[in-house]
C-alpha positions as CSV (number, residue, x, y, z in Angstrom):
1,M,16.6,42.2,-11.0
2,S,14.1,44.2,-9.0
3,L,15.7,47.2,-7.2
4,R,13.7,46.5,-4.0
5,M,15.3,43.1,-3.9
6,L,18.7,44.1,-2.8
7,F,20.1,45.5,0.4
8,L,23.5,47.0,0.9
9,L,24.8,46.0,-2.5
10,R,27.5,48.3,-3.9
11,P,28.7,48.2,-7.5
12,S,32.3,46.9,-7.9
13,T,35.3,49.1,-8.0
14,L,37.5,46.1,-8.9
15,T,39.6,46.1,-12.1
16,E,41.6,42.9,-12.0
17,P,40.3,39.4,-13.0
18,Y,38.4,37.4,-10.4
19,F,37.4,33.7,-10.2
20,S,34.6,31.9,-8.4
21,I,36.1,28.7,-7.0
22,R,33.6,26.3,-5.5
23,M,34.5,23.0,-3.8
24,R,32.1,20.1,-3.1
25,I,32.8,16.8,-1.4
26,H,30.5,14.0,-2.3
27,K,30.0,10.3,-1.5
28,D,27.8,8.3,-3.9
29,G,26.1,11.4,-5.1
30,R,25.4,12.7,-1.6
31,H,26.7,16.1,-0.6
32,I,29.1,15.8,2.4
33,S,30.7,19.3,2.6
34,G,31.4,22.3,0.5
35,A,33.2,25.7,0.5
36,E,33.9,28.5,-1.9
37,D,35.5,31.8,-2.4
38,L,35.7,34.7,-4.9
39,V,39.3,35.6,-5.5
40,S,41.7,37.6,-7.6
41,S,44.2,36.0,-9.9
42,E,46.9,36.8,-7.4
43,N,45.2,34.5,-4.8
44,F,44.0,31.9,-7.3
45,E,46.5,29.1,-6.6
46,R,46.6,29.4,-2.8
47,T,42.8,29.4,-2.6
48,I,42.6,26.2,-4.6
49,A,45.2,24.6,-2.3
50,R,43.3,25.9,0.8
51,L,40.0,24.4,-0.3
52,A,41.5,21.1,-1.6
53,S,43.2,20.6,1.8
54,R,39.9,20.1,3.5
55,L,39.3,16.7,1.9
56,P,41.6,14.8,4.4
57,L,39.5,16.0,7.2
58,Y,36.7,13.7,6.1
59,L,38.7,10.7,4.9
60,N,39.0,9.0,8.3
61,E,35.2,8.7,8.7
62,T,34.3,8.3,5.0
63,P,37.3,6.8,3.0
64,S,35.6,6.8,-0.4
65,L,34.9,10.4,-1.5
66,Q,34.8,12.6,-4.6
67,Q,36.1,16.2,-4.4
68,I,34.9,18.5,-7.2
69,L,36.3,21.9,-7.9
70,T,34.3,24.3,-10.2
71,I,36.1,27.4,-11.4
72,D,34.4,30.2,-13.3
73,P,36.0,33.5,-14.4
74,I,34.0,36.5,-13.2
75,P,34.3,39.9,-14.9
76,P,35.1,42.5,-12.2
77,S,32.2,44.7,-13.4
78,N,29.8,41.9,-12.5
79,I,30.9,41.7,-8.8
80,H,29.0,43.6,-6.1
81,Q,30.8,44.5,-2.9
82,G,29.2,44.1,0.5
83,A,29.8,44.3,4.3
84,L,29.6,41.2,6.5
85,L,27.0,41.0,9.2
86,P,28.2,41.9,12.7
87,I,28.7,38.9,15.0
88,R,27.1,38.0,18.2
89,V,27.4,34.9,20.4
90,L,24.8,33.2,22.6
91,E,26.2,31.9,25.9
92,S,24.5,28.6,26.6
93,S,25.5,25.5,28.5
94,N,22.9,23.0,27.2
95,I,20.3,22.4,24.5
96,K,17.4,23.5,26.6
97,E,18.9,27.0,27.1
98,S,19.6,27.3,23.4
99,Q,16.1,26.2,22.3
100,E,14.6,28.8,24.7
101,A,16.8,31.5,23.2
102,V,16.0,30.5,19.7
103,R,12.3,30.7,20.5
104,M,12.6,34.1,22.1
105,I,14.7,35.5,19.2
106,L,12.2,34.3,16.6
107,E,9.2,35.6,18.5
108,N,10.9,39.1,18.5
109,L,11.6,39.0,14.8
110,L,8.5,37.4,13.4
111,P,4.7,37.4,14.0
112,P,3.8,34.9,16.7
113,S,2.1,32.4,14.4
114,L,5.0,32.4,11.9
115,A,7.6,32.1,14.7
116,S,5.8,29.0,16.0
117,R,5.6,27.5,12.5
118,V,9.3,28.1,11.8
119,L,10.2,26.3,15.0
120,T,8.0,23.3,13.9
121,I,9.6,23.3,10.4
122,F,13.1,23.5,12.0
123,E,12.4,20.4,14.2
124,E,10.6,18.4,11.5
125,E,12.3,19.3,8.2
126,I,15.8,20.3,9.3
127,L,16.6,18.2,12.4
128,G,14.1,15.5,11.5
129,H,14.8,15.1,7.8
130,P,17.9,13.8,5.9
131,P,20.1,16.7,4.9
132,R,19.3,18.5,1.7
133,N,21.8,20.1,-0.7
134,G,20.5,23.6,0.0
135,A,18.1,25.8,2.1
136,L,14.4,25.4,2.6
137,L,12.4,28.6,1.7
138,V,9.5,29.4,3.9
139,N,7.0,32.1,3.0
140,E,5.3,34.7,5.2
141,E,2.4,32.2,5.8
142,G,4.8,29.5,7.0
143,R,4.5,27.4,3.9
144,I,7.6,25.6,2.4
145,L,8.0,26.6,-1.2
146,N,8.0,23.9,-3.8
147,E,11.2,25.3,-5.3
148,S,13.1,24.2,-2.3
149,A,11.2,21.2,-0.9
150,T,13.2,18.4,-2.4
151,E,16.9,19.4,-2.7
152,G,16.9,22.9,-1.3
153,V,18.3,26.1,-2.8
154,R,22.0,26.6,-2.8
155,T,23.5,30.1,-2.3
156,T,26.8,30.4,-4.2
157,H,29.2,33.0,-5.8
158,F,30.4,34.8,-2.7
159,G,33.8,35.5,-1.2
160,C,35.8,37.6,1.2
161,L,39.0,39.6,0.9
162,P,41.9,37.5,2.3
163,I,42.9,40.1,4.9
164,L,39.3,40.2,6.3
165,R,39.0,36.4,6.2
166,K,42.3,36.1,8.1
167,T,41.2,38.6,10.8
168,L,37.9,36.8,11.3
169,E,39.5,33.3,11.4
170,E,42.1,34.5,14.0
171,A,39.3,36.1,16.1
172,A,37.2,32.9,15.9
173,A,40.1,30.7,16.8
174,R,40.8,32.7,19.9
175,S,37.2,33.0,21.0
176,L,35.0,30.4,19.5
177,V,35.9,27.2,17.7
178,Q,38.4,25.2,15.8
179,P,38.5,24.9,12.9
180,S,37.6,28.5,12.6
181,Y,37.1,28.5,8.8
182,R,33.7,26.7,9.4
183,F,32.4,29.7,11.3
184,V,33.8,32.2,8.8
185,D,32.4,30.3,5.8
186,A,28.9,30.4,7.4
187,L,29.1,34.1,8.2
188,I,30.1,35.0,4.6
189,L,27.3,32.8,3.1
190,S,24.7,34.2,5.6
191,S,25.8,37.8,4.9
192,K,25.0,37.3,1.2
193,V,21.6,35.8,2.0
194,L,20.7,38.7,4.2
195,M,21.5,41.2,1.4
196,A,18.3,40.1,-0.2
197,E,15.6,42.4,1.2
198,E,13.0,39.7,0.7
199,I,14.6,37.4,3.2
200,L,13.7,38.2,6.8
201,L,16.1,35.8,8.5
202,E,18.1,32.6,8.3
203,L,18.1,29.7,10.8
204,C,20.8,27.1,10.5
205,A,22.1,24.0,12.1
206,S,25.1,22.0,10.9
207,D,24.5,18.4,9.6
208,D,27.8,17.3,11.1
209,P,27.0,14.9,14.0
210,N,30.0,16.1,15.9
211,Y,29.1,19.8,15.7
212,Q,26.1,21.1,17.6
213,T,26.5,24.8,16.8
214,G,24.2,26.8,14.5
215,Y,23.0,30.4,14.1
216,I,20.2,32.8,13.5
217,A,21.0,35.7,11.2
218,S,19.0,38.8,10.3
219,R,19.6,42.4,9.3
220,T,18.2,43.4,12.7
221,T,20.3,41.2,14.9
222,G,23.4,40.4,12.8
223,Y,24.8,36.9,12.9
224,I,24.1,35.2,16.3
225,R,26.1,32.0,16.8
226,I,24.1,29.5,18.9
227,P,25.8,26.5,20.6
228,F,23.8,23.4,21.4
229,I,21.2,24.1,18.7
230,K,20.7,20.4,18.2
231,P,21.3,17.1,20.1
232,E,24.8,15.6,20.2
233,G,25.4,13.0,17.5
234,L,22.6,14.0,15.2
235,P,23.7,13.7,11.6
236,R,21.0,16.1,10.4
237,G,20.8,19.8,9.8
238,G,20.3,22.5,7.2
239,R,19.2,26.0,6.5
240,L,15.8,27.8,6.6
241,Y,15.3,31.1,4.8
242,I,12.2,33.0,6.0
243,L,10.8,35.2,3.2
244,R,9.0,38.5,3.5
245,S,7.0,37.6,0.4
246,E,7.5,35.4,-2.7
247,H,6.4,38.0,-5.3
248,V,9.9,38.3,-6.7
249,L,10.9,34.7,-6.2
250,K,12.5,34.3,-9.6
251,D,14.8,37.3,-9.0
252,L,15.6,36.1,-5.5
253,L,16.7,32.6,-6.7
254,A,18.8,34.2,-9.4
255,F,20.5,36.5,-6.8
256,L,21.2,33.6,-4.4
257,R,22.5,31.3,-7.1
258,E,24.3,33.6,-9.5
259,T,25.1,37.1,-8.3
260,P,28.8,37.4,-7.3
261,V,29.3,39.3,-4.0
262,L,32.7,40.1,-2.5
263,F,32.8,41.2,1.1
264,S,35.5,43.7,1.9
265,S,34.3,45.1,5.3
266,Q,32.1,44.3,8.3
267,Q,29.0,46.2,9.5
268,P,29.2,47.7,13.0
269,H,27.0,46.4,15.8
270,S,23.7,48.1,16.5
271,P,21.6,47.6,19.6
272,L,19.4,44.5,19.8
273,P,15.6,45.2,19.7
274,F,15.1,42.9,22.7
275,N,16.9,42.1,25.9
276,L,18.7,38.8,26.2
277,A,21.6,39.0,28.6
278,S,23.2,35.8,27.3
279,I,24.0,37.3,23.9
280,H,27.2,39.4,23.6
281,D,29.0,41.0,20.7
282,L,32.1,39.6,19.1
283,E,34.4,42.2,17.6
284,P,36.5,41.3,14.5
285,T,39.7,41.8,16.7
286,G,38.5,39.0,18.9
287,R,37.6,41.5,21.7
288,Q,34.2,40.6,23.2
289,G,31.9,43.4,24.3
């Protein structure tokens, strides 16, 4: 893997056996929901029980479902350790305010023409298209890469130490949303994505019609949670990864799909490169600053 590809990856200091546990819920071959973790043998059984317990949440709306668990042993020497992105929250009371904030954030992080193109792709291919199984990749010219156009690219093989996950879920439950695991799962996934130096930012909206919250994440801003990112009742959503270049695309795809990353800490907040008073920091303790 190209050395310039990775950002903030640390070789593992782990010695005990680890497992990648990935859960997917399907209906007639269509992806409904998923979650995963990277855990030691000590936490193996309770993690399987935790992920399996999410199935009943979907049975009321969709009674006929398949739940698939995939378990792979991971040698400790193959695991990289990382620090989660810092968390910020946009204060917004409606979709118009959120759309304006998304536009401003993108224009501060990307060239104007690319920011405009990303907004168009988000409206047409994320909110206006049936959900894909993975993320769309958009290059520096605003073109959707063929490798992601049909089914998208899935980011997998990531996890978080149980004590850190517990702290984050408790903070989220107090300050943000229930169930809090949804937010924490997204933070962990996005933190792996942004470890790839070739990815400038991620823009995401949930495909759950009852959940209007999404996020923008970058190494510059951290993870910004955005309420009202889409209309209420819309059963569409997905992820966009905006690339710096596609010169190491093969390495990038291998990293997203295969490289195990375990998060054991969280990065501190740094000042935003733009002024948007409606964004505030969320501390892991739940204290907002």
